[in-house]
C-alpha positions as CSV (number, residue, x, y, z in Angstrom):
1,M,4.8,77.8,35.1
2,R,0.6,77.2,35.5
3,N,-0.4,74.3,33.2
4,T,-3.7,72.1,32.8
5,I,-1.2,68.4,33.8
6,A,-0.6,71.0,37.0
7,R,-4.0,71.5,37.4
8,K,-4.7,68.2,37.4
9,L,-2.6,66.7,39.9
10,F,-2.2,70.0,42.3
11,G,-5.2,71.5,41.5
12,I,-7.4,73.5,44.8
13,G,-10.5,71.2,46.0
14,N,-11.0,68.9,48.2
15,S,-7.9,66.8,48.1
16,D,-5.6,69.9,48.5
17,R,-4.0,69.5,52.2
18,R,-3.7,72.6,52.4
19,L,-6.8,74.2,52.7
20,L,-7.7,71.2,54.4
21,N,-5.4,72.3,57.3
22,A,-5.6,75.8,56.9
23,R,-6.0,77.5,60.5
24,A,-6.2,81.3,59.6
25,I,-6.6,83.7,56.6
26,I,-4.8,86.5,56.8
27,C,-6.2,89.4,54.8
28,D,-5.3,92.3,53.3
29,L,-7.8,95.1,53.0
30,D,-7.5,97.7,50.0
31,G,-7.0,96.4,46.4
32,T,-7.7,92.4,48.4
33,L,-10.8,92.4,50.4
34,L,-12.8,95.8,49.7
35,N,-14.6,96.2,46.6
36,R,-15.5,99.0,44.2
37,D,-17.0,100.8,46.8
38,E,-14.6,100.2,48.8
39,M,-17.2,97.6,51.1
40,I,-16.9,94.2,52.4
41,G,-19.8,92.5,49.7
42,A,-22.8,90.3,51.5
43,E,-21.6,87.0,50.0
44,T,-17.3,87.9,51.0
45,S,-18.8,88.6,54.7
46,A,-21.0,85.7,54.5
47,M,-18.4,83.5,53.6
48,I,-16.1,84.6,56.1
49,S,-18.6,83.9,58.6
50,A,-18.9,80.6,57.9
51,L,-15.3,79.6,58.1
52,R,-14.8,81.3,61.0
53,A,-17.7,79.1,62.7
54,A,-15.8,76.3,61.0
55,G,-12.5,77.3,62.9
56,I,-10.4,79.3,60.9
57,A,-9.4,82.5,62.0
58,F,-9.4,85.7,59.6
59,I,-6.9,88.6,60.6
60,L,-7.0,91.3,58.6
61,A,-3.4,92.3,57.7
62,T,-3.3,96.4,56.2
63,R,-1.4,99.6,55.0
64,R,-3.9,101.0,57.1
65,H,-3.8,102.6,60.9
66,H,-5.1,100.1,62.8
67,Q,-8.1,102.6,64.1
68,A,-8.8,102.6,60.6
69,A,-9.2,98.8,60.2
70,E,-11.1,98.3,62.7
71,P,-15.0,99.5,61.6
72,Y,-14.0,96.8,58.7
73,A,-13.2,94.3,61.6
74,D,-16.7,95.4,63.7
75,L,-18.6,94.3,60.6
76,L,-16.9,91.1,60.6
77,H,-17.8,90.5,64.0
78,L,-13.6,89.8,64.3
79,D,-11.5,89.8,67.6
80,T,-8.5,88.9,66.5
81,P,-5.6,91.0,66.3
82,I,-5.1,93.9,63.3
83,I,-1.9,94.2,61.9
84,S,-1.8,97.3,60.8
85,L,0.6,100.2,58.8
86,D,2.2,96.9,57.3
87,G,2.8,94.9,59.9
88,A,4.5,98.5,62.4
89,M,2.0,97.3,65.1
90,I,-0.8,94.7,66.0
91,S,-3.7,94.7,67.9
92,L,-6.8,93.7,69.1
93,P,-10.3,96.2,68.4
94,H,-11.0,98.7,69.9
95,Q,-7.8,98.3,72.6
96,Q,-5.7,101.2,73.3
97,S,-2.4,99.4,73.8
98,P,-0.7,97.5,71.1
99,I,0.2,94.3,71.2
100,F,3.3,94.3,69.1
101,T,5.2,98.0,67.8
102,A,7.9,98.2,65.7
103,G,11.3,98.6,66.9
104,F,11.8,102.1,66.2
105,D,14.1,104.5,68.8
106,Q,12.7,106.6,70.1
107,E,15.5,108.9,70.5
108,F,16.1,108.4,66.5
109,A,12.0,109.3,66.0
110,R,12.4,112.7,67.9
111,D,15.4,113.5,66.3
112,I,14.4,113.4,63.0
113,L,11.5,115.5,63.9
114,E,13.2,118.2,65.3
115,E,15.5,118.2,62.1
116,I,11.7,118.3,59.5
117,E,11.0,120.6,62.1
118,Q,14.0,122.9,61.5
119,T,13.8,123.0,58.0
120,A,12.1,125.5,56.0
121,D,9.0,124.9,54.4
122,A,8.7,120.9,56.0
123,Q,6.2,119.4,57.5
124,F,6.5,116.1,59.7
125,C,3.9,113.5,61.3
126,A,4.8,111.2,63.9
127,V,2.3,108.5,63.7
128,T,2.0,106.5,67.0
129,P,-1.0,103.5,68.2
130,N,-3.5,106.7,68.8
131,H,-2.8,109.3,66.7
132,L,-1.6,111.6,64.4
133,F,0.5,114.1,65.2
134,V,1.0,117.1,62.4
135,S,2.6,119.9,62.5
136,D,0.4,122.0,60.4
137,A,-3.1,121.1,60.2
138,N,-3.7,121.4,56.1
139,M,-0.6,120.1,55.6
140,P,-0.3,116.9,52.6
141,L,-0.7,113.7,52.9
142,P,-0.1,110.1,51.1
143,V,-2.6,109.4,49.2
144,Q,-2.7,106.1,50.9
145,H,-3.3,108.2,54.5
146,H,-6.2,109.8,53.1
147,H,-8.5,106.9,54.2
148,W,-7.8,106.8,57.5
149,N,-10.5,107.7,59.8
150,I,-8.2,108.9,62.6
151,S,-7.7,112.5,63.6
152,A,-4.7,114.5,63.2
153,V,-3.4,116.4,66.1
154,P,-1.9,119.4,65.1
155,V,1.1,120.2,67.3
156,R,3.3,123.5,67.4
157,S,6.8,121.8,68.0
158,A,7.8,118.2,68.0
159,A,8.3,118.0,71.8
160,Q,4.5,118.6,72.2
161,V,4.5,114.1,70.3
162,Q,2.5,112.2,73.1
163,G,3.5,108.3,72.9
164,A,5.4,106.0,70.9
165,V,6.3,106.9,67.1
166,I,5.7,103.7,64.6
167,E,6.7,106.2,62.0
168,V,7.4,109.4,60.6
169,I,6.9,111.3,57.0
170,A,7.8,114.4,55.9
171,T,6.5,116.5,53.7
172,G,7.1,119.8,51.2
173,G,9.7,121.0,48.3
174,Y,12.3,118.7,46.8
175,H,15.5,119.5,48.3
176,N,14.2,120.4,51.6
177,V,12.9,116.8,51.9
178,N,15.6,115.6,49.8
179,A,18.0,117.0,51.9
180,I,15.7,115.0,55.7
181,Y,16.2,112.3,53.8
182,S,19.9,112.3,53.1
183,Y,20.4,113.6,57.2
184,V,18.2,110.4,58.2
185,E,20.7,108.1,55.5
186,A,23.8,109.7,57.4
187,K,22.8,109.0,61.3
188,M,21.0,105.5,61.4
189,K,22.5,102.5,61.8
190,K,22.7,100.1,59.0
191,G,19.1,98.4,58.3
192,E,17.6,100.4,61.3
193,L,15.1,102.4,59.0
194,K,13.2,102.0,55.8
195,I,12.9,105.3,53.7
196,R,11.0,106.0,50.7
197,L,11.7,109.2,48.9
198,Y,8.9,110.1,46.1
199,E,6.9,112.7,44.5
200,S,3.5,113.6,45.7
201,R,1.1,112.2,42.3
202,S,-2.1,114.7,43.4
203,R,0.1,117.8,44.5
204,H,2.6,119.3,41.8
205,Q,6.0,119.9,43.5
206,S,5.1,118.5,47.2
207,W,7.1,115.4,47.8
208,F,7.2,113.1,50.5
209,L,9.4,111.2,53.3
210,E,8.6,107.8,55.3
211,A,10.3,106.6,57.5
212,R,10.2,103.2,59.7
213,P,11.4,101.0,61.3
214,S,13.0,98.3,58.7
215,N,11.3,95.1,60.6
216,A,8.0,96.3,60.4
217,S,6.0,94.2,57.6
218,K,3.5,91.9,57.7
219,Q,5.9,88.9,57.3
220,I,7.1,89.3,60.9
221,A,3.8,90.7,61.9
222,A,1.8,87.8,60.9
223,E,4.5,85.5,62.5
224,H,4.1,86.7,65.9
225,V,0.7,86.6,65.4
226,A,0.5,82.5,64.7
227,A,3.4,81.9,66.6
228,S,0.6,83.3,69.9
229,A,-2.4,82.2,68.6
230,G,-0.3,78.2,68.6
231,F,-0.5,77.8,64.7
232,T,2.2,78.3,62.1
233,M,2.7,80.2,59.2
234,K,2.5,76.4,56.7
235,Q,-1.0,76.6,58.0
236,A,-2.3,79.7,57.0
237,I,-3.6,81.5,53.7
238,A,-2.3,84.8,52.9
239,I,-4.4,87.0,50.8
240,G,-3.1,90.3,48.3
241,D,-2.4,92.2,45.7
242,Y,0.5,94.2,46.3
243,Y,4.4,94.3,46.9
244,N,4.3,94.6,50.4
245,D,1.9,91.3,50.7
246,V,4.7,89.5,48.6
247,E,6.7,88.4,51.5
248,L,4.0,87.3,53.6
249,C,2.7,85.2,50.9
250,R,5.5,83.6,50.1
251,K,5.9,82.6,54.0
252,A,2.4,81.2,53.6
253,G,1.3,78.0,53.5
254,F,-1.4,78.9,50.7
255,A,-1.1,82.3,48.9
256,V,-3.7,83.6,46.7
257,A,-2.9,86.8,44.7
258,M,-5.8,89.1,43.2
259,Q,-6.8,89.7,39.8
260,N,-5.9,92.9,40.6
261,A,-2.8,92.4,42.1
262,V,1.2,92.5,40.6
263,P,2.9,90.1,38.2
264,E,5.3,89.2,41.6
265,L,2.8,88.4,43.6
266,K,1.4,86.6,40.9
267,Q,3.8,85.0,39.9
268,L,4.3,83.6,43.1
269,A,1.1,82.8,44.5
270,D,-0.7,79.3,44.4
271,Y,-3.9,80.7,43.0
272,V,-5.2,83.8,41.2
273,T,-8.6,85.0,41.2
274,K,-10.7,85.6,38.3
275,R,-12.1,88.8,38.8
276,S,-10.2,92.1,40.5
277,C,-11.1,93.4,44.5
278,L,-13.4,95.8,42.7
279,D,-16.1,92.9,41.5
280,D,-15.7,90.5,45.0
281,G,-12.4,88.7,43.4
282,I,-11.9,87.8,47.0
283,D,-15.4,84.9,46.4
284,D,-13.4,83.1,44.0
285,F,-11.4,81.4,46.5
286,L,-13.1,82.2,49.7
287,N,-16.0,79.7,47.7
288,I,-12.8,77.5,46.4
289,L,-12.4,77.4,50.4
290,M,-15.9,76.3,51.3
291,E,-16.4,73.7,49.3
292,A,-12.7,71.6,50.1
293,R,-14.4,72.1,54.1
294,G,-17.8,71.1,53.4
295,L,-18.9,74.0,53.7
296,Q,-22.0,74.8,51.6
297,S,-21.3,77.7,49.4
298,V,-23.3,81.2,49.2
299,L,-22.7,81.5,45.4
300,G,-24.9,80.4,43.1
301,S,-21.8,78.9,40.2
302,Q,-19.4,76.3,40.5
303,P,-16.0,77.9,41.4
304,T,-13.8,77.4,38.7
305,E,-10.6,75.4,38.8
306,P,-7.9,77.5,40.0
307,Q,-5.0,78.2,38.2
308,Q,-2.6,76.6,40.1
309,R,1.0,76.1,40.6
310,Q,3.6,74.0,43.2
311,R,6.2,76.7,44.6
312,S,9.3,77.2,45.3
313,R,10.0,77.4,49.0
């Protein structure tokens, strides 16, 4: 448990070698980097710029599609790869061809799309590196997709879907979508896909199915980026707030959880911010990292002594 003795012995500061040796920050977007206005605060941006100038790479890792993360990469003037779709894709900003995509068997992906197409009162969305192909222009999408600044392309059949399919989404009534779920579960190889069936929180009696490769994770994608860039995950700082950040934070050399993070992430984190993402809580940690690296803080106040724990590896 975190306690006063632990803070004195292992407190974050100039003596914490993990911060001194860090070569990269791998950071979630929604619920972490973005504030209540879905923007990056001016102080946050200034500290990220200073840390990058000091040799620490800043890498976005998000549930969003690549094209929905690009505007934030542009605001920060990033040229590092963006980890998108929860690790299903890695791509450089404004590059059409991804560096990496998780291995969704394309024949099976098309098979699932055709099954959805043949199911009454069900619609599909095929997520590819550059497009969202939808069977109905007015079909609902899961709430996490609403902020994607990527145009949906209506198609009359699954055969018109172009490009490598990274994720398949189905929507409709419970019985129809559950039938698709059962079909996918029966046809897939063991451990081949992550499939999720859940009810819409905003649309009455609408259900969603999401299917993506099981090797799509922020952690796996981060390891790929680290190997390509020449640093290890021990030299990475991971910052997040949700369950999809847990394994990434567990693998990183230093883990930061937002005040608004899920309990599981807070429990394993090396540091929990005092403020939530709504109030630019990420600045709590960035300010500490700035001082640890001997950089001038852009915040007027001194950093609060962080809560600290030793993690079991």
